[in-house]
C-alpha positions in Angstrom: -18.7 4.7 17.1 -21.8 5.5 15.0 -22.0 4.8 11.3 -21.9 8.5 10.7 -18.8 8.9 12.7 -17.2 6.0 10.8 -17.9 7.7 7.5 -16.5 11.0 8.9 -13.3 9.3 10.0 -12.9 7.7 6.5 -13.1 11.2 4.9 -10.6 12.8 7.3 -8.2 10.0 8.3 -6.1 8.8 5.2 -5.4 5.4 6.9 -9.1 4.8 7.4 -9.7 5.5 3.7 -7.1 2.8 2.9 -8.9 0.2 5.1 -6.2 -0.2 7.8 -7.6 -1.8 11.0 -6.5 -2.0 14.6 -4.0 -4.7 15.3 -2.8 -5.2 11.8 0.9 -5.8 11.1 1.9 -3.4 8.3 5.3 -4.0 6.6 6.7 -0.8 5.0 9.1 -1.2 2.1 10.9 1.6 0.2 10.5 4.2 2.9 12.6 7.4 2.4 12.4 10.9 3.6 10.0 11.9 0.8 7.3 9.4 2.0 4.0 11.0 3.1 4.6 11.4 6.9 0.9 12.2 7.6 -0.2 9.0 6.1 2.4 7.0 7.9 1.4 8.5 11.3 -2.3 7.9 10.5 -1.6 4.3 9.7 0.3 3.9 13.0 -2.6 5.5 14.9 -5.1 3.2 13.3 -3.2 -0.1 13.7 -2.0 0.9 17.2 1.7 0.0 16.7 4.7 0.9 14.6 5.1 -0.2 11.1 7.6 -3.0 10.6 10.5 -2.6 8.2 11.9 -4.7 5.4 13.7 -7.0 7.8 10.5 -8.3 9.4 10.6 -12.1 9.2 6.9 -13.0 9.7 3.9 -12.6 7.4 2.4 -9.1 7.6 -1.3 -8.3 7.1 -0.6 -5.5 4.7 2.5 -4.3 2.7 2.9 -0.5 2.3 5.3 -0.2 -0.7 6.7 3.3 -1.5 8.0 3.2 -5.1 9.5 5.8 -7.4 10.6 5.6 -11.1 14.3 5.3 -10.1 13.7 2.5 -7.6 14.3 -0.3 -10.1 11.8 -2.7 -11.8 8.2 -2.2 -10.5 7.1 -5.7 -11.5 10.0 -7.2 -9.5 9.2 -5.1 -6.5 5.5 -6.2 -6.7 6.4 -9.9 -7.1 8.7 -9.6 -4.0 5.9 -7.9 -2.0 3.4 -10.6 -3.1 5.7 -13.2 -1.6 5.5 -11.5 1.8 1.7 -11.6 2.4 -0.9 -14.3 2.4 -3.2 -14.8 -0.5 -5.8 -12.0 -0.8 -3.9 -9.6 1.5 -3.5 -6.1 0.2 -0.4 -4.4 -1.0 -0.7 -0.6 -1.0 1.6 0.7 -3.8 2.4 4.4 -3.1 3.8 6.3 -6.1 4.5 10.0 -6.6 1.7 12.0 -8.2 1.8 13.3 -11.8 4.4 16.1 -12.1 6.4 14.9 -9.0 9.9 13.4 -9.2 9.7 9.7 -9.6 6.1 9.6 -11.0 5.0 6.3 -12.6 2.4 6.3 -15.3 -0.9 4.5 -14.3 -0.6 2.3 -17.3 2.8 1.1 -16.2 1.4 0.4 -12.7 -1.5 -1.6 -14.3 0.9 -3.6 -16.5 3.3 -4.4 -13.6 0.5 -5.4 -11.3 -1.0 -7.7 -14.0 2.4 -9.3 -14.7 3.0 -9.8 -11.0 -0.4 -11.6 -10.7 -2.1 -8.8 -8.8 -5.5 -7.1 -9.3 -5.8 -3.3 -8.8 -8.9 -2.7 -6.7 -8.7 0.9 -5.7 -6.7 4.1 -6.3 -6.7 6.9 -3.8 -5.1 10.3 -3.1 -2.6 9.4 -0.4 -1.4 12.9 0.4 0.0 16.0 -1.2 2.6 14.2 -3.3 1.5 10.6 -3.4 -1.1 8.4 -4.9 -2.0 4.9 -3.7 -3.0 1.8 -5.6 -4.5 -1.1 -3.6 -3.4 -4.3 -5.2 -4.4 -7.9 -4.1 -3.5 -11.4 -5.1 -6.7 -13.0 -6.5 -8.1 -15.7 -4.3 -8.2 -18.9 -6.2 -9.2 -22.4 -5.0 -6.2 -24.2 -6.4 -3.5 -21.6 -5.6 -1.0 -22.3 -2.8 
């Protein structure tokens, strides 16, 4: 694929915008009927396999976390997600957009991420009703 085609795919394929790659294992947490189906299908198409669910018992490459205001404590959910992936692996936090049921304020996301030891590296439009925040555990030499 040419560089131009790669850039065109990034603009049109929501999963490509998020940096998903073929062969990755993506663990999906918090899925419900309101989740962005187009994004889920695009992720499956890019990685070439189904998403694994909350019962997956190995280490995924990426966590896709759907979270709404009524889902409990966001910091706890992020700490739990951090425990599932290797250091430096991304956690994509999907939250309802402003004005949608379950919306979470960006400042609350930032505070929860910081408390959970995560750095927010990117925010994207993940579909009609959802926004995505890319969170990663900082890579540190002494951390295990």
